[in-house]
C-alpha positions as CSV (number, residue, x, y, z in Angstrom):
1,M,88.9,-79.9,141.9
2,P,89.1,-80.6,145.6
3,T,85.6,-81.1,147.7
4,F,85.3,-79.3,151.2
5,A,83.2,-80.1,153.6
6,Y,80.7,-77.1,155.2
7,I,79.1,-75.9,158.3
8,V,77.2,-73.3,158.1
9,K,74.0,-71.0,159.3
10,D,72.0,-69.9,156.9
11,A,70.0,-66.4,156.8
12,K,67.1,-68.1,159.2
13,G,70.1,-69.4,161.6
14,A,68.8,-73.1,160.5
15,R,72.4,-75.5,161.0
16,V,72.9,-76.6,157.2
17,E,76.0,-79.2,156.4
18,G,76.8,-79.9,152.9
19,M,80.2,-79.8,150.0
20,I,81.6,-77.9,147.7
21,K,84.2,-77.4,144.9
22,A,86.8,-75.4,144.9
23,D,90.2,-74.9,144.1
24,T,91.6,-74.0,147.7
25,L,89.8,-73.6,151.0
26,D,90.2,-70.4,151.0
27,M,88.3,-69.7,147.9
28,A,85.6,-72.5,149.7
29,V,84.7,-69.6,152.5
30,D,84.7,-67.1,150.0
31,K,82.1,-69.0,148.2
32,L,79.9,-69.7,151.0
33,A,80.6,-65.6,152.7
34,K,78.8,-64.6,149.4
35,E,76.4,-66.6,150.4
36,G,75.3,-64.8,153.1
37,S,76.0,-67.8,155.1
38,T,77.5,-67.8,159.2
39,I,80.2,-70.3,158.1
40,I,81.2,-72.8,161.5
41,S,83.6,-75.1,159.6
42,V,84.7,-75.6,156.1
43,K,88.1,-78.4,155.5
44,A,88.8,-81.0,153.0
45,A,85.9,-83.6,153.1
46,A,88.4,-86.1,152.0
47,E,91.7,-85.7,153.6
48,G,91.9,-88.1,156.7
49,A,93.9,-91.2,157.9
50,F,92.9,-93.0,154.6
51,K,94.5,-90.7,151.7
52,G,94.0,-93.2,149.0
53,K,90.4,-91.4,148.7
54,L,91.6,-88.1,146.8
55,S,92.6,-88.2,143.3
56,M,95.5,-87.5,141.6
57,F,94.5,-84.0,140.5
58,D,93.2,-83.0,144.5
59,K,96.8,-84.7,145.6
60,I,98.6,-82.5,143.0
61,M,96.2,-78.9,143.8
62,L,96.6,-80.3,148.0
63,T,100.8,-79.9,147.7
64,I,100.7,-77.3,145.4
65,Y,97.9,-76.1,148.0
66,K,100.3,-76.3,151.3
67,I,103.6,-75.2,149.1
68,R,101.8,-71.8,148.3
69,T,100.1,-71.0,152.1
70,G,103.3,-73.1,154.2
71,V,105.3,-71.5,156.3
72,S,109.1,-72.9,157.8
73,L,108.2,-75.3,161.2
74,K,110.7,-72.9,162.5
75,T,108.5,-69.7,162.2
76,L,105.8,-72.3,163.3
77,V,107.9,-73.0,166.4
78,F,108.8,-69.5,167.6
79,F,104.3,-68.4,166.9
80,T,103.6,-71.5,169.5
81,R,105.9,-70.3,171.9
82,Q,105.5,-66.8,172.1
83,L,101.2,-67.6,171.9
84,S,101.9,-69.6,174.9
85,T,104.0,-67.4,177.1
86,M,101.6,-64.5,176.2
87,F,98.2,-66.5,176.8
88,S,100.3,-67.8,180.4
89,A,100.8,-64.0,181.1
90,G,96.8,-63.8,180.7
91,L,96.3,-62.1,177.6
92,T,93.3,-63.6,175.6
93,I,94.2,-65.6,172.9
94,E,92.7,-63.1,170.4
95,K,94.6,-60.2,172.0
96,A,97.7,-62.3,171.8
97,I,97.4,-63.0,167.6
98,T,96.4,-59.5,167.3
99,D,100.1,-58.3,168.4
100,L,102.1,-61.2,166.9
101,E,100.2,-60.1,163.5
102,K,101.5,-56.9,163.9
103,E,105.3,-58.2,164.9
104,E,105.0,-60.8,162.3
105,K,107.9,-60.7,159.6
106,H,106.5,-63.3,157.2
107,K,103.8,-62.2,154.6
108,K,102.4,-65.2,154.2
109,F,101.9,-66.4,158.2
110,A,101.3,-62.2,158.7
111,K,98.3,-63.0,156.7
112,V,97.1,-66.2,158.1
113,L,97.2,-64.8,161.7
114,R,95.1,-62.0,160.2
115,K,92.5,-64.3,159.0
116,I,92.8,-66.4,161.9
117,S,92.0,-63.1,164.2
118,D,89.4,-61.9,162.5
119,D,87.5,-65.1,162.4
120,I,87.8,-65.2,166.6
121,R,86.1,-61.7,166.5
122,K,83.4,-63.7,164.4
123,G,83.0,-66.5,166.9
124,F,84.9,-69.3,166.0
125,S,87.3,-71.3,168.7
126,L,91.4,-71.2,168.0
127,S,91.4,-74.9,166.6
128,E,88.3,-73.4,164.1
129,A,89.9,-70.8,163.6
130,M,93.1,-72.9,162.8
131,E,91.3,-75.7,160.6
132,Q,90.3,-73.2,157.8
133,H,94.5,-73.3,157.1
134,P,95.3,-76.7,156.8
135,G,98.8,-75.9,154.9
136,V,100.3,-74.4,158.0
137,F,98.7,-76.2,160.9
138,N,98.2,-79.9,160.5
139,P,95.8,-82.1,162.4
140,L,97.8,-83.1,165.4
141,Y,98.5,-79.2,165.7
142,V,94.4,-78.4,165.4
143,S,93.8,-81.3,167.5
144,L,96.2,-80.9,170.4
145,V,94.3,-77.3,170.4
146,K,91.3,-78.3,170.3
147,A,91.8,-80.6,173.1
148,G,93.3,-78.4,175.2
149,E,90.2,-75.7,174.8
150,V,88.0,-78.8,175.7
151,S,90.0,-79.2,178.9
152,G,90.7,-75.7,179.6
153,T,94.1,-76.4,180.2
154,L,95.2,-74.5,176.8
155,H,98.1,-72.5,178.2
156,T,99.8,-75.8,179.6
157,V,98.7,-77.4,176.0
158,L,99.9,-74.9,173.9
159,D,103.6,-75.0,175.9
160,E,103.6,-78.7,175.5
161,L,103.2,-78.5,172.2
162,S,106.0,-75.9,172.2
163,D,108.2,-78.6,173.3
164,Y,107.0,-81.0,170.7
165,L,107.5,-78.3,167.4
166,E,111.0,-77.8,169.0
167,K,112.1,-81.4,169.0
168,I,110.8,-82.3,165.9
169,E,112.2,-79.1,164.5
170,D,115.8,-80.1,166.0
171,T,115.4,-83.5,165.0
172,R,115.1,-82.2,161.5
173,R,117.5,-80.0,161.5
174,K,119.7,-82.4,162.9
175,V,119.1,-85.5,159.8
176,T,119.1,-82.6,157.6
177,S,122.4,-81.5,158.5
178,A,123.7,-84.8,158.2
179,M,122.3,-85.2,154.6
180,A,123.4,-81.7,153.3
181,Y,127.0,-82.9,152.7
182,P,126.3,-86.0,151.1
183,V,123.5,-84.2,148.3
184,F,126.0,-81.5,147.8
185,I,129.0,-84.0,147.0
186,L,126.3,-86.5,144.7
187,I,125.1,-82.9,142.5
188,F,128.5,-82.5,142.6
189,L,129.6,-85.4,141.1
190,G,126.4,-84.8,139.0
191,F,127.8,-82.0,137.5
192,V,132.0,-83.6,137.3
193,V,130.3,-86.6,135.0
194,W,128.0,-84.7,132.7
195,A,131.5,-82.2,132.7
196,M,133.5,-86.1,131.3
197,F,130.8,-86.7,129.0
198,Y,130.1,-83.3,127.5
199,Y,134.0,-82.2,127.2
200,I,136.1,-84.6,127.6
201,I,135.1,-87.9,126.1
202,P,134.1,-85.4,122.6
203,M,138.0,-85.0,122.8
204,F,139.3,-88.5,123.0
205,A,136.3,-89.0,120.7
206,G,138.0,-87.7,117.6
207,V,141.6,-88.7,118.7
208,Y,140.1,-92.3,118.2
209,A,139.0,-91.5,115.2
210,D,141.7,-90.4,112.8
211,F,142.9,-93.7,113.9
212,N,139.7,-95.3,112.6
213,A,140.1,-98.0,115.6
214,D,138.2,-100.5,116.6
215,L,136.7,-99.4,120.3
216,P,136.0,-101.6,122.8
217,A,132.4,-102.1,124.0
218,P,132.3,-99.7,127.2
219,T,134.0,-96.9,125.1
220,T,131.8,-97.2,122.0
221,M,128.6,-97.1,124.7
222,A,130.3,-94.1,127.0
223,I,130.9,-92.3,123.3
224,N,127.8,-93.1,122.3
225,I,126.1,-91.7,125.3
226,S,128.3,-88.6,125.6
227,N,127.4,-87.9,121.4
228,Y,124.0,-87.9,122.6
229,I,124.1,-85.7,125.3
230,V,126.0,-82.9,123.1
231,N,124.0,-83.4,120.3
232,H,120.4,-83.3,122.8
233,V,121.3,-81.1,124.7
234,F,118.0,-79.2,125.8
235,S,116.0,-83.1,125.3
236,T,118.7,-84.4,127.6
237,I,117.7,-81.6,129.8
238,L,114.2,-82.3,129.6
239,I,114.4,-86.2,130.3
240,V,115.8,-85.2,133.7
241,I,113.3,-82.4,134.2
242,L,110.2,-85.0,133.4
243,S,112.2,-88.0,135.3
244,V,112.2,-85.5,138.2
245,F,108.0,-84.4,137.5
246,G,107.6,-88.6,137.3
247,I,109.0,-89.5,140.2
248,F,107.2,-86.8,142.2
249,L,103.8,-87.7,141.1
250,L,104.8,-91.0,141.3
251,Y,105.3,-89.9,145.1
252,L,101.7,-89.4,145.3
253,T,100.5,-92.4,144.4
254,D,100.0,-95.3,147.4
255,R,101.4,-97.7,145.8
256,G,104.7,-95.8,144.8
257,R,104.9,-93.9,148.0
258,Y,104.9,-97.4,149.8
259,V,108.0,-98.8,147.4
260,M,110.0,-95.4,147.9
261,D,109.4,-95.2,151.3
262,S,110.5,-98.6,151.9
263,M,113.4,-98.4,149.7
264,K,114.5,-95.0,152.0
265,L,114.4,-97.5,155.4
266,K,116.7,-100.2,153.7
267,I,119.4,-97.4,152.4
268,P,122.6,-98.3,154.7
269,V,122.6,-96.4,157.5
270,I,121.3,-93.6,156.5
271,G,117.3,-95.3,156.9
272,N,118.6,-96.7,160.3
273,V,118.6,-92.8,161.0
274,I,115.1,-92.1,159.5
275,N,113.7,-95.5,161.2
276,N,115.0,-94.1,164.0
277,S,113.6,-90.7,163.7
278,I,110.4,-92.0,162.4
279,M,110.2,-93.9,165.9
280,S,111.2,-90.9,167.8
281,K,108.6,-88.5,166.0
282,F,106.1,-91.4,166.9
283,S,106.7,-91.6,170.4
284,R,106.9,-88.0,171.0
285,T,103.3,-87.5,169.0
286,F,101.7,-90.1,171.0
287,S,103.0,-89.2,174.2
288,I,101.7,-85.3,173.8
289,L,98.6,-86.5,172.4
290,M,97.6,-89.1,175.2
291,A,98.5,-85.9,178.1
292,A,96.4,-84.1,176.6
293,G,93.6,-86.5,176.5
294,V,93.1,-87.2,173.5
295,P,91.0,-90.7,172.9
296,I,93.0,-93.6,172.1
297,M,91.5,-93.7,168.5
298,D,92.2,-90.5,167.7
299,T,95.6,-90.8,169.0
300,M,96.5,-93.7,166.9
301,E,94.8,-92.0,163.2
302,L,96.5,-88.5,164.2
303,T,99.2,-90.0,164.4
304,E,99.6,-92.0,161.7
305,N,99.2,-88.9,159.3
306,V,102.2,-87.1,160.9
307,V,104.9,-89.9,161.4
308,Q,105.5,-88.9,157.1
309,N,106.2,-92.6,156.2
310,A,104.0,-94.9,154.3
311,V,105.3,-98.0,155.6
312,V,104.9,-97.5,159.2
313,E,101.4,-95.2,158.5
314,G,100.3,-99.0,157.3
315,A,101.4,-100.4,160.4
316,V,99.9,-97.6,162.6
317,R,96.0,-98.1,160.6
318,R,96.7,-101.9,161.3
319,A,97.0,-101.7,164.4
320,R,94.3,-99.0,164.7
321,V,92.2,-102.3,163.1
322,M,93.3,-104.0,165.6
323,V,92.5,-101.9,168.2
324,K,89.0,-101.2,167.6
325,E,88.6,-105.0,167.7
326,G,90.0,-105.4,171.1
327,Y,93.6,-106.3,171.0
328,G,95.5,-104.3,173.0
329,V,97.7,-101.3,172.2
330,A,101.0,-102.6,172.6
331,N,99.8,-106.2,171.6
332,A,98.3,-104.5,168.4
333,F,101.5,-102.7,167.0
334,R,103.1,-105.9,167.8
335,R,101.6,-107.9,165.6
336,T,102.3,-105.1,162.5
337,G,106.0,-106.2,163.0
338,M,107.2,-102.7,162.0
339,F,107.9,-101.4,165.7
340,P,111.2,-101.9,167.7
341,P,111.1,-104.7,170.4
342,T,111.9,-101.2,173.4
343,L,109.5,-99.7,172.1
344,L,106.8,-102.2,172.5
345,Q,108.2,-102.7,175.7
346,M,107.3,-99.2,176.8
347,I,104.0,-99.2,175.3
348,S,103.2,-102.4,176.8
349,T,104.3,-101.0,180.5
350,G,103.0,-98.0,180.2
351,E,99.6,-100.3,179.3
352,E,99.6,-102.1,182.6
353,T,100.4,-98.8,184.6
354,G,98.3,-96.3,183.1
355,D,101.4,-94.3,182.3
356,M,101.7,-94.6,178.6
357,D,102.3,-90.8,178.1
358,K,105.0,-90.9,180.3
359,L,107.5,-93.7,179.3
360,L,106.4,-92.8,175.0
361,S,108.0,-89.4,176.4
362,K,111.5,-91.5,177.4
363,A,111.0,-93.4,174.7
364,A,111.1,-91.0,172.2
365,Q,114.6,-89.2,174.1
366,F,115.8,-92.6,173.7
367,Y,115.3,-92.9,170.1
368,E,116.2,-88.9,169.3
369,K,119.4,-89.9,171.5
370,L,119.9,-92.9,168.9
371,V,119.1,-90.2,166.0
372,D,121.9,-88.6,167.9
373,S,124.7,-90.6,168.0
374,V,124.2,-91.9,164.4
375,I,124.5,-89.0,163.2
376,D,128.2,-88.4,164.9
377,R,129.2,-91.3,163.7
378,L,128.3,-90.3,159.8
379,T,130.0,-87.2,160.1
380,S,133.3,-88.3,160.5
381,L,132.1,-91.4,158.4
382,I,131.0,-89.9,155.2
383,E,133.4,-87.9,153.9
384,P,135.6,-90.3,153.3
385,L,132.8,-93.1,152.0
386,L,131.7,-90.1,149.8
387,I,135.9,-89.6,148.1
388,V,135.6,-93.3,147.7
389,I,132.7,-93.5,146.0
390,M,133.4,-90.1,143.7
391,A,136.9,-91.7,143.2
392,A,135.1,-95.2,141.6
393,I,132.8,-93.8,139.8
394,V,135.3,-90.6,138.0
395,G,138.3,-93.5,138.1
396,S,135.5,-95.7,135.8
397,I,135.0,-93.2,133.6
398,I,138.6,-92.8,132.6
399,V,139.6,-96.3,132.5
400,V,136.6,-96.5,129.9
401,I,138.3,-93.6,127.5
402,Y,141.4,-94.7,128.5
403,L,141.0,-98.7,127.5
404,P,142.0,-98.3,123.5
405,I,145.4,-96.4,124.6
406,F,146.0,-99.5,126.9
407,D,146.5,-101.0,123.4
408,L,147.5,-98.0,121.7
409,G,150.1,-100.3,119.0
410,E,147.3,-102.4,117.9
411,A,145.0,-99.3,117.2
412,I,147.7,-97.6,115.3
413,S,148.5,-100.1,113.2
414,Q,145.0,-100.5,112.3
415,G,144.9,-97.1,111.2
416,F,148.2,-97.6,109.1
417,R,146.1,-100.8,107.0
């Protein structure tokens, strides 16, 4: 069961800190409220930069919680932009969120906004209220809001956060759009191969059985696979489901996630798109955090949590340790061997001039353009490439099926001996 760290005031008004176990954050809050405590802060105790502290059960529960309570990035982008506009127009945060909650059509998000509005009325700051909904507002979002509250520039931070989320959503949409067609073709190919093994190969197997012929090894193997699929339909489906679930569990482990994320970066062409997208997100996140006045160590920790690739996360973590030991930021990132020379040069120049946020913003634009250019090339190349792959796989199966027919005379003669 997940553990949550809390800070409350008891009945006598004394500040109390401790840990509480609950299935979800909301249940932890409810438990503390029933005890009559005034809640100041509640958050996941083990969630942070070093995610290895979470047990497998905690990771599964956290994933389920985020899926159950999370909202789409598009919804969050729209909310942040509206909140920024309304706050800049002079409305209080409480009034703006209350109005947005009344207009929100997404039921889960409307419930979150209602809870945030209630918490603000109870005396919580906006960042503290948002922190209690990790499935919706990630640590980066909360930290930027908190930085805006402390510096008195919340309206500016919200506006920059809106731009940031829009750019992240736009990059994600482009990458998703580029991957949608290949994924569809691969799923379609899977159904074609299944249909051949379930319907076509058994027909040929019956013909070959009538001739009592010795079949080539590839044909025999295909027929054996086909027989298994036909005779064990449910077990085959179960194996597929268990395989998918096994991959999901493997991805939750630190080692499994590192291996799979490393493989993603090594895929020809696609790996280049993923890497440039990560560098764009890294640069954009680092830039906006630096501009908001977040300390460098906190900036690196938050950036580590949003790049969403275990290999790059490990590099940022190592760089953070080196910066803590006295290395320069650019030198620390260079020593990890994971960051491209262009980005390192931008960081180095920004470190010398004091304009790291501006230069990293330009770096983010540079990598966004690289992503766009690669996606444009992929769009024109992916269709013929996938057709060749489909033809090769389906053609190979057909050749395996027809191998005995290439020597039909010998097969027939063997059948009449």
